[in-house]
N, C-alpha and C positions, 0 to 999 in steps of 0.2 A: 521604499523599504530596502534595507541592505540584504545582500545575498548570504543565505545560510551556507550554500554550497554552489560552486561554479564548476562547470565542465568545459574543457577546451580540447577539441579534436579527439574526443574519447572514442576509441575503437576497441572492440572485443572479438576475439576468435576463440571458440571452444576447442579443446583437444581433438585432433583427428578430423576437424571440420575444414572443408575447402572454401567455405564462404564465411564472411564476417557475420556475427550475431548483432553487432552494433558497428556503425561506420561513421567516423568523423563527426561526432555529435558535439555541438557547442551550444550551451544554454546554462541558465542558472535557476536556482530555486530560492525565492525570496523568503526571508525570515517572517514567519507568521502567516504565510499564504497557504491557500488550498490549491494545489496544482494537480490536475488530472492528466494522466498519460493514456491516450487511447490509440487503438490500432488493431489490426487483425492478428490472429495467432501467428507467432513467428516474426512479428515486426520489430522486436527488440525491447518491448516494454519491460518485461521482467528482468531481462539482462541488464538494463539500465539501473534498476533498483538494486539488484544484487551486486553490481559493480560499485555502487555508491558505498555499500556497507561491507565490502570485501567478502561476499558470499559466493563468488564464482567458483566453479569446480576447479580442483587442483590441476594445474597444467594449462589453464586458460591463458591466453596472451592478451594483455591489456596495455594499450598505447594511449597517449594523450595525458592530460592532467585532470585531477580532481582536487579542488581547493576548498577546504572547510574553513568557515569563520572560526577563529580561535584555535586552529590546529585540528589534528585528526580526532574524530570522536571516539569516546570510550565504548567498546563493544558491549551491547546489552544495557548500557546506561544512558547514553546520549540519543539513542534511537530505539524505536520499537518496531517490530515487523509482524504484520498479520498476513498469514499465508492463505492461498486460495481454498485449500481443503481443510476445514476445521478438524476433521477426524485425524489428520496426520500431524497435528500440532501437539499431541499429548502422548505420554507413555500410558498404554492401556492397563498396565498392572499397578499403577500408582494412583492414589486418590487425587482429586483436583487440589485439595488442600495441601497435600504433600508436595505437589509440583509447584504450587504458588509459594509456599514457604521456602522451598529451595531457592527460587529466584530471588525472593526478598532478602534472605540471609546471605546470599552471594554478594549483594550490592550494599546492604545496610547492616550495621552492628545491632541486630535485633535478636532477642530471645525467641524461642519457638512460639511461646505464647503471644508475644507482641506481633510476631510475623503473622500468626493466624488471625489476630484481631485486624491487622491491616488487610490481609487477604479477604476477609469477610466484608470489609468496607469497600474494597474494590469490586467484589461481586455485586454488592448492593448498587454501586454506581452504574454497573452495566445491566441492571434490572434483572438479576437472577433471583427468583423467589427463595425465601428462607435461606439466606446466604450462609449462615452458620451451619445448617444441616448440609448444604451443598458441598461444603468443604470436605466432608467425609464420603461423598459419592464418587463414583468412577466415571470416566469419560463416556462409556457406553450407555450410561443412565440418562444422558442429556440428548435433546434433539440437536439437529444440525445447527439451527439458529442459536440455541443456547451455547453450544460449543464454540461458535464463532464469537459470541459475547464474552465468554470466558477467555478465549484467546486474546481478545482486545484488552480485557482487564490485565492480563499478564504483560501485554505489550506496553501498557501505560504505567505499569507498577513502579518504575523507577523515575517517573516524571521526565520522559525524554523530550528533547528539543524537536525531534523529527519522528513522525509516525508514518510508516510505509504500510499501505493497505494494498496488497497485491491480488487483485480480483477477488475481494473478500466476499462478494455476493453471488458469484457465478454458480455455486453449488446449491443455492437456496431458492425457494419459491418467491414469486413476485412480492407478496405481502411482507415476507421476512426481509427481502432485499431492501425495501423502503425503510423498514425499522432499523436495520443495521446502518444504512446511510445516515438516517437522522441521528442515531447514536454517535456515529463518528463525528458528525458536524457539531453536535453539542459538546463532545469531549474536547475536540481541538480548540474550539472557541473559548470554552471555559478555562482551559489550561494554557492558552496562548501557544499551542504547538503548531508546528508546520506540518501540513499533510501532503503526502504524495500518494494519490489515489490512482491505481492502475485498473483499467477496465476496457472492454471492447464495446461498451454500451454508451453511446454518446448522450443519450437521454439522462442517464445517471450522472455523467460528467457535467453536463450543462446545469443541472440542478444543484450541484454541490460545489463546483470549483470556482475560484476566482479567475484562473487561467487554464487553458487547455493546450497540451502539446500533442500533436498528431504524428504518429510514426507509421512508416511503411517500408518493408524490405530493409530493415536495419538502419534506416535513416530518419532523421527528424524532417518531416514534411513542412510543417508550419507550427507556429506557436503564437497565441494571442489571448486576449481576454475571452471569457466564455461567451460574452455577447458578440464579439467580433467573429469568433469561429462559427457560431450558430447562424448569425444573420448575414455575415459578409465574408465567407471563407474565400481565400485567395487561390487555393489549389484545387484542381479538378478532383483529386482523390477525396479531399475533405468535403467538397460539394456533394460528392456521391454518398458519403457517409451520412450527411445531413439529410439529403433527399431520400435515401433509403429508409431512414427512420420516420420522416414526416409523411411519406406516401408509400406504403408497403405494397400497393396494388400496381404501381407503375414500374416497369423494368428500368433500372438505372445502369448506364454504361459508365464504368469508372475508367477514365483514360489514364495514360501514363502521367506520372508526376512531372510537371514542366521542369 
């Protein structure tokens, strides 16, 4: 598979920070693959995703190169972004339909009626009950899992090449987590999208991803197929992550990255 986007020596430092949030990362994301980014909090996972789509805070320093297949992507059109907290993805004073219509009319020459029809179809795709009625409801009227489904619907509304899901299940209970992961898998495979799935849960990553990239302390520790990372990890940190998941009763000492 050809690379949808390639990184070469990518480093990021946030304003007023004395340490890098991402340091000398070189890797690629293949077109059509499902790539999971895993690691502890502060390891650089979300920074990587935000750097890819130019969502870093103003004043951040970004070194290295990011090369996209076919040139720079169109914001909001060529990629979709699903954030960790579904509640923060919406304007609380606007109906779901109004927010979806605004997104659709921004990117497509649609009348309001046609945009609402397409919005209802998107809600049906992510399994929101009574989608036509849901369009007139407000964010607070939906559960956390439903809000995340709606956020996913908005993220795929323009038919993006790349879908970034930044810890989309961490605020949800275990059953809903599994449902959201299954939905993401179905959507990206159906629409031939590339998926960048960010998580601290190696079990979720192994069940969803073609490849897994492991981050620690702003660096890429290792990258390989999901099977390689789970069954034959090369680095002690990765072995610790796998062991900690497989046996929660035995203390695991995670050594320094070689």
